[in-house]
N, C-alpha and C positions, 0 to 999 in steps of 0.2 A: 974219340971224335966228338967234336963239339957240335951241338945242334942249337940252332936259334929257335927260342920259344915265342910263339905269337901271343902278344899281349892283347886280351879282349877289352874293349871299351865298355864302360858302364852305360846301360840303357837309360837309367833314371838318374838324372842329376838334379841337384837342388834347383837349378834354374828352370829345368823342364817341369819339375813338379809345381813350382810357383806359377809357371805359365799355364799349366793345365788347370790348376785351381782357379785362377783368374778367369779362364775361359768358361768353366762351369758356373761360376758366380754371374758372369755376364749373361750366359744363357738363361739362368734363373731370373735375372732382372728383366731380361727382354720378355720372357714368358709372363712374368708378373705384370709388366707394363701393358702387354697385349690383353691379358686376361682381366685386369682391373682388380680392385680391392675385393676382399672376401674370398680369396682363392680357395680357402679350406672348405667353404660351404657353397659349392657350385653344382649346377644341374644342367646336363646336356639335353637338348631337345631339338627335334626337327622343326625348323622354322615354318615349314609348310603346314604344320599341324596347330599353329597358334594364330590368334588374331591380333593384329597390331593396328593401333589408331594414332593418327597424327594430331597433335594439339593445334587448333586453329583459332583465329580471331573471327568473330562473327556476331550475329544477333541471336540471343537466347530467347526462345518463345516459351513462356512459363505456362504450360498447359499439360493436362494429362488426358489420355483417351479413356473413356469409361463406357460401359454397355448398360443401357437403361431399359426399363420395361414400362410400357404404357399402362397406367392404372387409373381408375376413376378418381376425379378430384375429391370426391367425398363419398365415403361408404359408411353405412350404418349397419352394425351387427345385430343379429337377432339372438338374444339370449333368453333362456328359460328363467323367468323371474320366480316361478314356482315349478317344482318338479312334478312329474305325472306321466301317465301313459298316453301315447299318441292314439287318439281316437279317429281323427279324420284329417286328410290333407285337402285343403280347399283350393290351392293354387299350385300349378306345376312350376318347377324350376325353369328359369329363363323367361318367365312371363313379366310383362309390365304391370306394376301394381300402383295403387294410389294410397295416400296416407290414410290410415285407419282401416284399410281393407283387411278382413280376416284371412289369415294364411293357413293356419292349422289349429286344431283343437286338442287339448289334453284333458285328462280326467284325473282327479285326485280325491279319493274317498275321505281321507283325513281332513282336507280343507272343507269338504261339504259338511261333515259332522261338526267341525269347529264352528261353521256359520250357524248351523242349527242350534248348537249349544249356546252361542252368544245371543241368538234371537230369543231363546228361552230365558236367559238371564235378563235381557232387556224387558221382556214381558213381565217377569216376576217383580222387577224393581218398579216398573210402572204401576203394577197392581198394589205394591206396598205404598207407593206415593199416593195413589188414589185413596187407599184405606186411611192413611195418615191424615190426608186433607179432610176426609169424611169425619174422622174422630175429632179433629179440631173444630169442625163446624158443629158437630153434635155437642161438644163440650161448651162451645161458645153459647149455643142456644140454651143449654142447661143452666149455665151461670146467669144468663140473661133472665131465665125463668125464676131462678132463685132470687135475683135482685128484685124482680117484680113482686114476689111474695114478701120479701123483707120490707120493701117500700110500702106495700099495702099494710103490713102489720104496724110499721112505724106511724103511718097516717092514722090508723085505727087507734093505736095506743096513745098517740098524742092527744086525740080528742078525749079519750077515756081519762087520761091524767088530768086534763083541764076540768072535766066534770067532777072528778073525785076531789080535786083540790078545792073547788068551790064548796062542795058538800062538807069537806073536812073543816074548811074555814068557818062554816056555819054550824060546826059541831054536830053534823047529822050522821057522820060515819066515823069509824075508828081510823086511827093513823095507819094501822097495819094494812088496811085495804088500799090506801094511797101508796104506801111504800111498795106493795106487791106490783102494782101496775107501773110504777116508776122503774122498778128493777127490770121488769120485762121490756120496757121501752129502751133502757140502756143496753140490755143484752142484744136487742135487735140492731141498735146502732153499731155496736162492736162487731156483730156478725156481718153487717153490711160492709164495713171496712175490710174485714178479713176476706170476704167473698170477692171484693174488687181487687185486692192484692193477689189473691189466688188466681183470679182470671188473668191478671197481667203476667204473672210468672208462667202460667200455663201457656199463654200465647207466645212468650219468648221461647219456651222449650219446644213447642210445636213448630215454631218458625225455623228454629235451628235444625230440627229433624227434617222438615220439608226441604231446607236448603241442601242438607247432606244428601237426601234422596234425589233431589233434582241434579246435583253434581254427579252423583253416582250414575243416574240414568244417562246424563250427557256423555260421561266417559264410556259407558257401555255402548251407547249408540255410535260414538266415534270408533270404538273397537270393532263394532259390527260393520261400519262402513269400510274399514280397512280389510276386514275378513272377506266382505263381499268383493272388494277390489281385488284381493288376492285370488278369489274365485274367478273373477272376470279375466285375470291375467293368464288363466289357463287357455284362453283364446289368444293366440299369438297374432298380432296385427302389424301391418307395415307402418313404420314410423314416418316414412316420407314417400313422395312420388318417385318412382324409379324402376330399375330393373332388378328382379329377384335373381341375382346371379348364382346363388347357391341356396340349397334347402336340404339340410342333413337330417332327415327324419323318415321313418317308415311306420306304417300303421302297426300298432301293438308294441312298439319299442318304448322302453322306459327312459325318461329323460330326468337328469338330476337338476336341482336348482343351480342356476348360473351357467349351465352347459350351453356352448355355442351351437346354434341351430341353423343359422343361415346368414345371408348378407344381402342388403339392398344397396345398389349403386345409383348415384345420380347420373342421369342419361345426358350424353352430349358434352360433358365437361371432364377433361382429363389432366393428369399430371404425369411426370416421369419419376419413377423410383429406381434408385441404383445403389450399388455397393462400391465402396472405395477402400483401397488398401490403408491399413492403420498408419503407415508411414506418413500419410498426409493429414492425420487427424488434427494437428496443430495449425494447419494452413487452410482448412476448409471451414467456411462459416456461411451464415446467411448473407445473401446479396451478391454472391459470385455469379458471373455470367457464363453461359454455355451455349453451344451451337450444335445442331445436328442437321444433316442434309437428307432431304427426301425428294426424289425425282428432280434433281438438279436445282432445288430451291433450299436456301438456308432458313432455319427457324430458330429464333432466339428464345432462351430460357433463363431463369434466375433461380438460384437455390433459395428455398423458402423454409426448410427445416432440416436440421442436422441431428440425427439420433445419437445420443451419447454412448449407447451400449456397443461394445466391440465383441463380435462373435466370429470365430474362425479367422482372426486376423483382419477383419473388415468391419466397417461401420456403414450405415445406410444414410441416405439423404433424399429429400424430395425436391423436385424442380418444377416450377410453374412456367407456363408459356407466356412470353411477353408479346409475341406477335400472334396473328390469327392462327387458329388450329388447322392443321392439314385435314383435308376432307378424307384422305385415304387411311388415317390411322384407326386402329381398332384396339380394343381392350386386350392386353396380354402381348401385343406386338413388341418386339425388341428393336432398339435403334442404337447406333454408335454416336457418342457425344464427344465433344471437345470441351472440357471444363477448364476455363481460364483461371489460373491461380494468381497471376500478377501480370504487370505490364512487361512487354518485350524490351530488351536493352542489350547494349554491347557487352561482350564477355569472352573469356577464353573457353573454348569448347573441346570436350573430349568425348569420343564416341562411347556409347553404352556397351557394356559387356559383362560377362559373368564374374569378373574379378571382384566386383563390388560385394558379392556375397561373402567372400573370404576376408576382405580388408575393411569393409564398412566405409570405404572412401578415404581411409587414413594413410594408406601407402600403396605403392604400385611399383612394378618393374619397368624402369625407363631405359631405353636403348642408348648405347654410347654413340658418338657421332659416326663411327665407322660401321655401326649396326652389326658388330660381331658378337656382342653380348649385351645383356641387360642387367642392371643392378637395382636393388631395392632402395626406394627413396620415399621419405615421408612427404605426403601431399595433403591437401585439404580440398574436398569437393563440397559444393553447395547444392543448389536446386538441380532437378533433373526432369527431362521430358522424354518422350519415347525414343528419341535419337541421341541425345547428348546429356553429359553431365556439365554443370557449370564449375570451372576450375577457379578456386579462390586463392590457392597458394601452392608452391612447390613445383610448378611446371611453367614452361614458357612456350610461346608459339613456335611451331616447327619441330618440337621434340616428339619422339615416338614412344608409345607406351603399349605394353602387352595388356590387352583388355579381355582376353579369354579367361576361362576358369583357372584358378590357382590351386585347386585341390591337390593336384599331383606334385606341386612344387614343395610341399611341406614347409620346413623352416629355412629353406635356402635363401642366401643373400644375393646370389647371382645366377643368371640363366645364360648359358653359352649355347650357341647354335651349331648344329652339325652341318658339315659341308654337304 
């Protein structure tokens, strides 16, 4: 008996396989088109957990908000010129003082002994000077007396020579008697010349000694004046009229030379001191304007000094009042300022956000038109104020950018959003 065998059809034909492969490729292409480039480096995130800002055209106001502190326009510090022990406090902290008024007294035994020693040196040199001058005068009188004796002998011998010469010519005396008196006369002449020369040399020597002693005395007296001045510096006095805002001293406390002991502030004149982020160090200079508001009134200021030192990522600057001082301000009071860095102008604006900390403003994640994902794009940002960045390149008005923190995104090239 013959039986008919059912012939099974093949489930996978070449045509079907090609069609299936084409379908897979098409699906991949569609997914790639929807997902965008960088498919291999994507990160999925809940859109509600990120901040998105739209690039807009508007006016960029180039200012930064800063917090300042009211400080005296001028303050003079009280430093210990000489160290010592605090003996007396003559004025209480917070008192109004006048220039030259004693504030406190120090004692220093070494300085007192030094002054006494210098006084003794001056007295000794003055005594030496007096003795030298007395010796000069005594020597001058002695030489003068010697000259008187010599001149007397010359006068006497001159007459004797004349008499003996007459007698000799008359052959009444021997030649020896004439020669003896002539020799004595010549001896006294030579002695007179030597005495005069000796007197002259002695006067020159004594004058040099006196000049040296006088110079030494003058130097010692100057040193004594300085030593006494140092002793006077143990009394700390107010250098100006003002408010003794601080006085760091207690009776019995030892103070070193140069140690800060207090501060006197000019009364009624103030400035504002503030700290600014080092990011703005190249843009802040003298002459910038600032404004702060107090009781619904604006007060204008101008930067007068920029301190070059940067500490803790900030640098300091001083601002002076351009308009009248507010009656309500007090030393130590804090105020909110708007420091104008430049003129306002038209620009593309992007809202501020934490992304700048990761990118430095060099790139950002920009949403595609359908807002289904965002891709990394190189951009360039310029100035910034509390609300906006100034867009210089890489973005156009209407585009949307993720501006929240990028720390969780790592090195991803694309951010996709969860439904």
